[in-house]
C-alpha positions as CSV (number, residue, x, y, z in Angstrom):
1,M,3.4,-49.4,-57.4
2,A,2.8,-51.3,-54.1
3,Q,1.2,-49.3,-51.4
4,R,3.2,-48.7,-48.2
5,K,2.1,-50.9,-45.4
6,L,0.8,-49.0,-42.3
7,F,2.3,-50.1,-39.0
8,L,0.4,-48.0,-36.5
9,G,0.8,-49.9,-33.3
10,A,1.8,-46.9,-31.2
11,R,-1.2,-44.9,-32.3
12,L,-3.6,-47.8,-31.6
13,K,-2.1,-48.2,-28.1
14,R,-2.5,-44.5,-27.5
15,L,-6.1,-44.4,-28.7
16,R,-7.0,-47.4,-26.6
17,R,-5.3,-45.9,-23.5
18,D,-7.0,-42.5,-24.1
19,R,-10.4,-44.2,-24.2
20,G,-9.7,-46.3,-21.1
21,L,-10.2,-49.6,-22.9
22,Q,-8.7,-53.0,-22.4
23,Q,-7.6,-54.9,-25.6
24,T,-10.6,-57.2,-25.3
25,A,-13.0,-54.3,-25.3
26,M,-11.4,-52.5,-28.2
27,A,-11.1,-55.6,-30.2
28,G,-14.8,-56.2,-29.8
29,E,-15.6,-52.7,-31.0
30,L,-13.4,-53.3,-34.1
31,G,-14.8,-56.8,-34.7
32,I,-11.5,-58.5,-34.5
33,S,-9.9,-60.9,-32.0
34,P,-7.9,-59.6,-29.0
35,S,-4.8,-61.6,-30.3
36,Y,-5.1,-59.9,-33.7
37,L,-5.3,-56.5,-32.0
38,N,-2.2,-57.4,-29.9
39,H,-0.4,-58.2,-33.2
40,L,-1.4,-54.8,-34.6
41,E,-0.3,-53.0,-31.5
42,R,3.1,-54.8,-31.6
43,N,3.5,-53.9,-35.3
44,Q,3.5,-57.6,-36.2
45,R,0.7,-56.9,-38.6
46,P,-0.1,-53.9,-40.7
47,V,-3.3,-51.9,-40.2
48,T,-5.5,-52.6,-43.2
49,A,-8.0,-50.2,-44.9
50,G,-10.8,-52.2,-43.3
51,I,-9.5,-51.7,-39.8
52,L,-9.1,-47.9,-40.5
53,L,-12.7,-47.7,-41.6
54,R,-13.8,-49.5,-38.4
55,L,-11.8,-47.1,-36.3
56,A,-13.5,-44.2,-38.0
57,E,-16.9,-45.7,-37.4
58,A,-16.4,-47.0,-33.8
59,F,-14.2,-44.2,-32.4
60,E,-14.9,-41.2,-34.7
61,V,-11.3,-41.1,-35.8
62,D,-10.1,-39.1,-38.7
63,I,-8.4,-41.9,-40.6
64,R,-6.3,-39.5,-42.7
65,Q,-4.8,-37.9,-39.6
66,F,-4.5,-41.2,-37.8
67,A,-2.5,-42.8,-40.6
68,S,-0.4,-39.7,-41.3
69,E,3.1,-39.1,-40.0
70,G,4.0,-36.8,-37.0
71,G,1.8,-35.1,-34.4
72,E,2.6,-37.3,-31.5
73,Q,4.7,-36.4,-28.5
74,G,7.4,-39.0,-28.3
75,G,7.1,-39.8,-32.0
76,A,10.1,-40.7,-34.1
77,E,10.8,-37.1,-35.2
78,Q,10.8,-35.8,-31.7
79,L,13.0,-38.7,-30.5
80,A,15.4,-38.0,-33.3
81,E,15.8,-34.4,-31.9
82,V,16.2,-35.8,-28.4
83,F,19.0,-38.2,-29.4
84,S,20.7,-35.6,-31.5
85,D,21.9,-33.9,-28.3
86,G,25.6,-34.1,-27.7
87,M,25.2,-36.1,-24.5
88,F,24.2,-39.1,-26.7
89,R,26.8,-38.7,-29.4
90,D,29.0,-41.6,-28.3
91,L,26.0,-44.1,-28.3
92,G,25.7,-44.2,-32.1
93,I,21.9,-44.5,-31.9
94,S,20.6,-45.3,-35.4
95,R,17.4,-44.0,-37.0
96,Q,16.1,-47.5,-37.1
97,E,16.4,-47.9,-33.4
98,I,14.6,-44.6,-32.9
99,V,11.7,-45.6,-35.1
100,E,11.4,-49.0,-33.4
101,L,11.3,-47.3,-30.0
102,A,8.6,-44.9,-31.1
103,D,6.5,-47.6,-32.8
104,N,6.9,-50.5,-30.3
105,S,7.1,-48.6,-26.9
106,P,5.1,-45.4,-27.3
107,A,4.7,-44.8,-23.5
108,L,8.5,-45.3,-23.0
109,A,9.2,-43.0,-26.0
110,E,6.9,-40.3,-24.5
111,G,8.7,-40.8,-21.1
112,V,12.1,-40.2,-22.8
113,T,10.7,-37.0,-24.4
114,R,9.3,-35.7,-21.2
115,L,12.6,-36.4,-19.4
116,Y,14.5,-34.5,-22.0
117,T,12.0,-31.6,-22.0
118,A,12.4,-31.5,-18.2
119,L,16.2,-31.4,-18.6
120,R,16.0,-28.5,-21.1
121,E,13.7,-26.6,-18.8
122,L,16.0,-27.2,-15.8
123,H,18.8,-25.6,-17.8
124,R,16.7,-22.7,-18.8
125,H,15.3,-22.1,-15.2
126,P,17.7,-23.5,-12.6
127,P,16.1,-24.3,-9.3
128,D,16.4,-21.8,-6.4
129,A,19.2,-22.9,-4.1
130,A,17.1,-22.0,-1.2
131,T,14.5,-24.6,-2.1
132,G,17.0,-27.3,-3.0
133,G,15.3,-27.7,-6.4
134,S,12.4,-29.5,-4.8
135,D,9.7,-27.6,-6.8
136,P,8.8,-29.9,-9.8
137,R,7.3,-26.9,-11.7
138,V,10.8,-25.9,-12.8
139,L,11.2,-29.2,-14.7
140,I,8.4,-29.2,-17.2
141,T,6.7,-25.8,-17.5
142,P,2.9,-25.5,-17.9
143,E,3.4,-23.9,-21.3
144,T,5.5,-26.9,-22.6
145,W,3.0,-29.4,-21.3
146,V,-0.1,-27.6,-22.7
147,R,1.6,-27.0,-26.1
148,D,2.4,-30.7,-26.5
149,Y,-1.0,-31.8,-25.4
150,I,-2.8,-29.5,-27.9
151,Q,-0.5,-30.5,-30.7
152,A,-1.1,-34.2,-29.9
153,Q,-4.8,-33.6,-30.6
154,R,-4.0,-31.7,-33.8
155,N,-5.4,-28.5,-32.4
156,H,-9.1,-29.4,-33.1
157,W,-11.7,-29.8,-30.4
158,P,-15.1,-31.1,-31.8
159,E,-17.0,-30.4,-28.6
160,L,-16.1,-26.7,-28.6
161,E,-16.6,-26.4,-32.3
162,E,-20.2,-27.7,-32.1
163,G,-21.2,-25.5,-29.2
164,A,-19.5,-22.4,-30.6
165,E,-21.0,-22.9,-34.0
166,T,-24.5,-23.0,-32.5
167,L,-23.9,-20.0,-30.3
168,G,-22.0,-18.0,-33.0
169,G,-24.7,-18.6,-35.5
170,A,-27.4,-17.5,-33.1
171,L,-25.5,-14.3,-32.3
172,G,-24.7,-13.4,-35.9
173,D,-25.0,-9.7,-36.7
174,A,-24.2,-8.2,-40.2
175,L,-23.0,-4.9,-38.8
176,S,-21.2,-5.8,-35.6
177,V,-19.2,-8.6,-34.0
178,A,-18.7,-7.3,-30.5
179,E,-22.3,-6.0,-29.9
180,P,-24.1,-9.4,-30.0
181,L,-21.4,-10.9,-27.7
182,R,-21.8,-8.0,-25.2
183,R,-25.6,-8.4,-25.3
184,R,-25.4,-12.1,-24.7
185,L,-23.2,-11.6,-21.7
186,K,-25.7,-9.1,-20.3
187,E,-28.9,-10.9,-21.0
188,A,-27.8,-14.5,-20.2
189,Y,-25.4,-13.9,-17.3
190,G,-26.0,-10.3,-16.1
191,V,-22.4,-9.3,-16.9
192,E,-21.6,-5.7,-17.9
193,V,-18.7,-4.8,-20.2
194,R,-16.7,-1.7,-19.6
195,V,-13.5,-0.2,-21.0
196,A,-11.1,0.9,-18.3
197,P,-7.8,2.8,-18.3
198,P,-4.7,0.6,-17.8
199,E,-4.0,2.2,-14.4
200,E,-7.2,0.8,-13.0
201,L,-6.4,-2.7,-14.3
202,E,-2.9,-2.8,-12.8
203,Q,-1.1,-4.0,-15.9
204,A,-3.9,-6.6,-16.8
205,T,-5.5,-6.5,-20.2
206,Q,-8.8,-7.7,-19.0
207,V,-10.3,-8.5,-15.6
208,Y,-13.6,-10.2,-14.7
209,D,-15.1,-9.3,-11.3
210,P,-17.6,-12.0,-10.4
211,Q,-19.0,-10.1,-7.4
212,R,-19.8,-7.0,-9.5
213,R,-20.6,-9.1,-12.6
214,M,-18.3,-6.8,-14.5
215,L,-15.9,-7.4,-17.3
216,L,-13.2,-4.7,-17.6
217,L,-11.2,-4.3,-20.8
218,S,-8.1,-2.2,-21.1
219,S,-8.4,0.9,-23.2
220,L,-5.1,0.1,-24.8
221,L,-6.5,-3.0,-26.5
222,R,-7.2,-2.8,-30.2
223,P,-10.9,-3.2,-31.3
224,E,-10.4,-6.8,-32.4
225,N,-8.7,-7.7,-29.1
226,K,-11.6,-6.1,-27.2
227,T,-14.0,-8.3,-29.2
228,F,-11.9,-11.4,-28.5
229,G,-11.8,-10.5,-24.8
230,I,-15.6,-10.4,-24.7
231,A,-15.8,-13.7,-26.6
232,Y,-13.3,-15.3,-24.1
233,Q,-15.4,-14.3,-21.1
234,L,-18.6,-15.6,-22.8
235,A,-16.8,-18.9,-23.6
236,L,-15.8,-19.3,-19.9
237,L,-19.5,-18.9,-18.8
238,E,-21.3,-20.5,-21.7
239,F,-19.1,-23.6,-21.9
240,H,-18.1,-24.1,-18.3
241,P,-19.2,-27.7,-18.1
242,I,-17.5,-28.6,-21.4
243,L,-14.3,-26.9,-20.5
244,A,-14.2,-28.6,-17.1
245,R,-14.8,-32.0,-18.6
246,M,-12.1,-31.5,-21.2
247,V,-9.5,-30.5,-18.6
248,E,-10.4,-33.6,-16.5
249,V,-9.9,-35.8,-19.6
250,A,-6.5,-34.3,-20.2
251,R,-5.2,-34.9,-16.7
252,P,-2.8,-32.0,-16.4
253,P,0.1,-32.8,-14.1
254,D,-0.1,-29.7,-11.8
255,P,-2.3,-26.7,-11.0
256,G,-0.4,-24.4,-13.3
257,S,-0.8,-26.6,-16.3
258,R,-4.5,-27.1,-15.4
259,R,-5.2,-23.4,-15.4
260,L,-3.3,-22.7,-18.6
261,L,-5.0,-25.6,-20.4
262,H,-8.4,-24.2,-19.2
263,M,-7.5,-20.8,-20.6
264,S,-6.2,-22.3,-23.9
265,F,-9.5,-24.1,-24.3
266,A,-11.4,-20.9,-23.6
267,N,-9.3,-19.0,-26.1
268,Y,-10.0,-21.7,-28.7
269,A,-13.7,-21.4,-28.0
270,A,-13.6,-17.6,-28.2
271,G,-12.1,-17.8,-31.7
272,A,-14.7,-20.4,-32.7
273,I,-17.5,-18.1,-31.5
274,M,-16.2,-15.2,-33.5
275,M,-15.5,-17.3,-36.5
276,P,-18.0,-20.2,-36.5
277,Y,-16.6,-23.3,-38.3
278,G,-19.0,-23.7,-41.2
279,K,-19.3,-20.0,-42.0
280,F,-15.5,-19.4,-41.6
281,L,-14.5,-22.4,-43.7
282,A,-17.0,-21.4,-46.5
283,A,-15.5,-17.8,-46.5
284,A,-12.0,-19.1,-46.4
285,E,-12.6,-21.2,-49.5
286,R,-14.5,-18.4,-51.2
287,Y,-11.7,-15.9,-50.6
288,R,-9.0,-18.5,-51.2
289,Y,-7.6,-18.0,-47.8
290,A,-6.9,-14.3,-48.2
291,I,-6.3,-13.3,-44.6
292,D,-7.2,-9.7,-44.9
293,R,-10.6,-10.6,-46.5
294,L,-11.3,-12.9,-43.6
295,C,-10.3,-10.3,-41.1
296,A,-12.8,-7.9,-42.6
297,E,-15.5,-10.5,-42.8
298,F,-15.3,-11.6,-39.2
299,G,-14.0,-8.5,-37.4
300,A,-10.8,-10.3,-36.4
301,N,-7.1,-9.5,-36.6
302,V,-4.4,-11.3,-38.6
303,E,-3.2,-13.4,-35.7
304,Q,-6.7,-14.5,-34.8
305,V,-7.5,-15.5,-38.3
306,A,-4.2,-17.3,-38.8
307,H,-4.7,-19.3,-35.6
308,R,-8.2,-20.2,-36.6
309,L,-6.9,-21.5,-39.9
310,T,-4.9,-24.2,-38.1
311,T,-8.1,-25.6,-36.5
312,M,-10.0,-26.6,-39.6
313,G,-9.7,-30.3,-39.0
314,R,-13.4,-31.5,-38.9
315,P,-13.3,-34.9,-40.7
316,S,-16.4,-34.1,-42.8
317,A,-15.3,-30.6,-43.7
318,R,-11.6,-30.1,-43.7
319,G,-9.9,-26.9,-44.6
320,V,-6.3,-26.5,-45.8
321,P,-4.2,-28.1,-43.0
322,F,-2.0,-25.1,-42.0
323,F,0.8,-24.9,-39.5
324,M,1.6,-21.6,-37.7
325,L,4.4,-20.1,-35.8
326,R,4.7,-16.7,-34.0
327,V,8.1,-15.3,-33.2
328,D,9.6,-12.1,-31.8
329,P,12.5,-10.2,-33.3
330,A,14.9,-12.2,-31.1
331,G,13.7,-15.5,-32.5
332,N,11.7,-16.7,-29.5
333,I,8.8,-18.9,-30.6
334,S,5.7,-18.0,-28.6
335,K,3.1,-19.9,-30.6
336,R,3.4,-23.2,-32.5
337,Y,0.3,-24.9,-33.9
338,A,-0.2,-27.4,-36.7
339,G,-3.3,-28.8,-38.3
340,E,-1.3,-31.6,-39.9
341,N,2.4,-31.9,-40.6
342,F,4.9,-29.6,-39.0
343,P,8.3,-29.4,-40.8
344,F,10.4,-27.7,-38.1
345,S,12.1,-28.6,-34.9
346,H,10.0,-29.3,-31.8
347,F,12.7,-28.3,-29.4
348,G,14.8,-25.7,-31.3
349,G,14.1,-22.7,-33.4
350,T,13.4,-22.3,-37.1
351,C,15.7,-22.8,-40.1
352,P,17.3,-19.5,-41.0
353,R,16.6,-20.2,-44.7
354,W,12.9,-19.9,-44.0
355,H,11.9,-16.3,-44.6
356,L,9.9,-15.9,-41.4
357,H,12.4,-13.5,-39.9
358,A,12.7,-11.6,-43.1
359,A,9.1,-10.3,-42.4
360,F,10.6,-7.9,-39.9
361,Q,12.4,-6.1,-42.8
362,T,9.2,-5.5,-44.7
363,P,6.5,-4.8,-42.0
364,G,3.0,-5.4,-43.2
365,Q,3.9,-7.1,-46.4
366,V,3.3,-10.8,-47.2
367,I,6.4,-12.9,-48.0
368,R,5.7,-16.1,-49.8
369,Q,8.1,-19.0,-50.3
370,I,8.2,-22.6,-51.3
371,I,10.5,-24.6,-49.0
372,E,11.7,-28.2,-49.2
373,T,12.7,-30.4,-46.2
374,P,15.6,-32.9,-46.4
375,D,13.1,-35.8,-47.0
376,G,11.8,-34.0,-50.2
377,Q,8.5,-32.7,-48.8
378,R,7.5,-29.3,-50.2
379,F,5.6,-26.7,-48.3
380,F,4.1,-23.3,-49.4
381,T,4.5,-20.7,-46.7
382,I,3.6,-17.0,-46.1
383,S,5.1,-14.8,-43.5
384,R,4.1,-11.3,-42.3
385,T,4.4,-9.0,-39.3
386,I,1.6,-8.4,-36.8
387,E,1.1,-5.9,-34.0
388,R,1.2,-7.0,-30.4
389,P,-2.2,-6.9,-28.8
390,I,-1.2,-4.2,-26.4
391,R,1.8,-1.8,-26.2
392,P,2.0,-0.2,-22.7
393,D,5.4,1.5,-23.4
394,L,5.7,3.3,-26.7
395,R,9.5,2.8,-26.6
396,D,9.0,-0.9,-27.0
397,D,9.0,-2.7,-30.4
398,S,5.4,-3.6,-31.1
399,L,6.1,-6.1,-34.0
400,L,5.9,-9.9,-34.0
401,A,5.9,-12.2,-37.0
402,I,3.8,-15.1,-38.0
403,G,4.4,-17.8,-40.5
404,L,1.7,-20.0,-42.0
405,G,2.3,-23.0,-44.2
406,C,0.9,-26.1,-45.7
407,E,2.0,-28.9,-48.0
408,V,2.5,-27.6,-51.5
409,R,-0.3,-29.9,-52.8
410,H,-2.8,-27.6,-51.1
411,A,-1.3,-24.4,-52.3
412,E,-3.4,-24.0,-55.5
413,R,-6.4,-23.3,-53.1
414,I,-4.6,-20.3,-51.7
415,A,-4.6,-16.9,-53.4
416,Y,-1.1,-16.0,-52.2
417,A,0.3,-18.9,-54.3
418,D,-0.9,-17.5,-57.6
419,G,1.9,-17.1,-60.2
420,L,4.2,-19.6,-58.5
421,D,5.4,-22.8,-60.1
422,L,3.9,-25.3,-57.7
423,S,4.6,-28.4,-59.7
424,G,8.4,-28.5,-59.9
425,G,9.8,-25.0,-59.6
426,M,12.6,-23.8,-57.3
427,A,12.2,-24.4,-53.6
428,T,14.4,-23.2,-50.8
429,P,16.1,-26.1,-49.0
430,V,15.4,-25.9,-45.3
431,G,15.9,-28.3,-42.4
432,P,15.0,-28.8,-38.8
433,A,17.3,-27.7,-35.9
434,C,20.9,-27.6,-37.1
435,A,21.9,-30.4,-34.7
436,I,19.7,-32.9,-36.6
437,C,19.8,-31.3,-40.1
438,P,21.4,-33.7,-42.6
439,R,22.2,-31.1,-45.3
440,L,25.9,-31.1,-46.1
441,Q,26.7,-27.8,-47.8
442,C,24.7,-25.3,-45.8
443,P,26.4,-21.9,-45.1
444,Y,23.8,-21.1,-42.4
445,R,24.6,-24.1,-40.2
446,A,25.0,-22.8,-36.6
447,T,26.1,-26.0,-34.9
448,P,27.7,-29.3,-36.0
449,P,25.4,-32.2,-36.6
450,A,25.0,-34.7,-33.8
451,G,26.4,-38.1,-34.4
452,R,28.3,-37.2,-37.5
453,A,32.1,-37.1,-37.9
454,L,33.4,-33.6,-38.8
455,A,35.4,-33.3,-42.0
456,V,37.3,-30.2,-41.1
457,H,40.9,-29.7,-42.3
458,E,43.3,-26.9,-41.7
459,N,44.2,-26.7,-45.4
460,R,40.7,-26.5,-46.7
461,K,37.7,-24.3,-45.7
462,T,34.2,-25.1,-46.9
463,I,31.0,-23.1,-47.5
464,S,29.6,-24.8,-44.3
465,P,31.4,-23.9,-41.1
466,Y,30.9,-27.5,-39.9
467,P,31.4,-29.9,-42.8
468,F,30.8,-33.5,-41.9
469,V,31.2,-37.0,-43.3
470,P,27.9,-38.2,-44.8
471,N,26.5,-41.6,-43.7
């Protein structure tokens, strides 16, 4: 069978732009002519295995990720979601046109995605009439920008991993996780750690006072979250130059995005300090990714371990490439990370046929499932509830749910998959957001599919509330 040709012009352009290189300079690094690079970037020539190997050597690119589908803001999948909106229905935009835009004009494609994101945020947060809508922060929120930036980098940061692994290894303690972190703060930076009542912190979960050199942690935090809070403060101090440089490279568009990205990097570093890469990956493989065993080994909670599992993207030592979502009982998605492919909507919610929300019906239990996307890809997933880090009001619901998943070809490495038929057994058919899902007979469909003619008739009712004419 002939191998699929790789036309990766958009990714080559993005890589070159991110490195600040002209075509001549990048061509020189790859040992090819500028005209040949121009052909590659315009998708007039496929990227060969030799070019991929030179990319890996010259730019430390993970060629498996570089050549894989998805992961880019403004990529074909995200553009398909954008153009599924009803405002474009009369244009009849084909899948081929969307792919050509994503491949041949990546900057333009990203611009379209940003504009659509801004429009959605504007609808969610209408501008204050008193300001006349002049504040640009209402258009693209810091959370949206940071989420997309992190995902574009596959949620893996080698600089932080290297520093955290060195530090975490030096602080290793067989009996305690928090104590060596607390000691490092005190001895290296003169910072004391104290647990304080919530009234003293005025609704904050942790506060660092640089004048007093004091880190205050809320007494309402669970032990694992207190440990993470100490690791977070240590990361801010220990990796200050690295964090500042990473933020500058990212070029956030506004102060809010800058601060949130800085916090996100520090959170990543905190998890890497608590769970150093090599040690964590070895334990994950040894325990076959059993989350509770990893929690016990590293003094972390379920969410911290699940998030860490999505970061195992070191080219020389890759773990199972998981994706992760966190939702509340109302269906709001508050976290979305992927080490590789992500089979769900970027703008909408999750498919109701995925059992993520069923976890709320069986708190504390693991729900496992094999799902299949419309293009035939299969994923193994697990879902379970977790407790919120803090619960100020006992009347509030404390549960959230997380879903972890990976392509089914990795599932045999995971203990939760034991006993399932991974080769060809039953899989639950799922889809992306209903507006772009191509499945005809789905009783769970909530909205009609964009760009499709409805096939409703007063004398015939179907299992799907919105039957449509297939292409």
